[in-house]
C-alpha positions in Angstrom: 3.8 -25.2 42.1 6.9 -25.4 40.0 6.2 -28.7 38.2 8.4 -31.2 36.7 9.2 -28.9 33.7 11.3 -26.6 36.1 14.5 -28.1 37.5 17.7 -26.8 38.9 21.2 -27.6 37.6 23.7 -27.5 40.5 26.8 -27.4 38.4 25.7 -24.4 36.4 23.7 -22.8 39.3 20.7 -22.2 37.1 17.1 -23.2 36.3 16.5 -25.7 33.6 13.2 -25.6 31.7 12.0 -28.8 29.9 9.2 -27.6 27.7 8.2 -31.2 26.9 7.1 -31.6 30.5 5.0 -28.4 30.6 1.4 -29.3 31.1 -0.3 -26.2 29.7 0.2 -27.0 26.1 -2.5 -24.4 25.2 0.1 -21.8 26.2 2.1 -22.7 23.1 -0.8 -21.9 20.7 0.2 -19.3 18.1 3.9 -19.9 18.0 3.9 -21.4 14.5 6.3 -19.5 12.3 8.5 -18.4 15.2 12.2 -18.9 14.3 13.4 -20.4 17.6 10.4 -22.4 18.9 12.2 -24.0 21.8 13.3 -20.6 23.1 9.8 -19.2 22.7 8.4 -22.1 24.6 10.9 -21.6 27.4 10.0 -17.9 27.6 6.3 -18.8 27.8 7.0 -21.1 30.8 9.2 -18.5 32.5 6.5 -15.8 31.9 3.8 -18.0 33.4 6.0 -18.5 36.5 6.6 -14.8 36.7 2.8 -14.0 36.6 1.9 -16.6 39.2 4.6 -15.5 41.6 3.3 -11.9 41.5 -0.3 -12.8 42.5 0.4 -13.4 46.2 -1.1 -10.4 48.0 -0.3 -11.5 51.5 2.5 -13.9 50.7 3.2 -16.9 48.6 3.7 -20.5 49.2 5.9 -22.1 46.6 6.4 -25.8 46.1 9.0 -27.3 43.7 8.4 -30.8 42.6 12.2 -31.1 41.7 13.9 -32.0 45.0 17.2 -30.3 44.1 15.3 -27.1 43.2 13.3 -27.3 46.4 16.5 -27.5 48.5 18.0 -24.6 46.6 15.0 -22.4 47.2 15.0 -23.3 50.9 18.7 -22.5 51.1 18.1 -19.1 49.5 15.2 -18.4 51.9 17.3 -19.3 54.9 20.0 -17.0 53.8 17.5 -14.1 53.4 16.1 -14.7 56.9 19.6 -14.6 58.5 20.5 -11.2 56.9 
């Protein structure tokens, strides 16, 4: 599940990561002393999504809690099916 920390910006056509809404705060352990903490947190969130999406052996069901992101993902899926 892509939780509330992952949204979609329609105007910029990109994902937006709000690290304050990321629930696995233990994932941020050990980033003290990092120069750009916010960027490091964003990379941690994106890496966790990457790992989870690669675990599907026979497919993957993906749910986005952000409605705009959900619609964008469905749109991309429909385009892939048509080609």
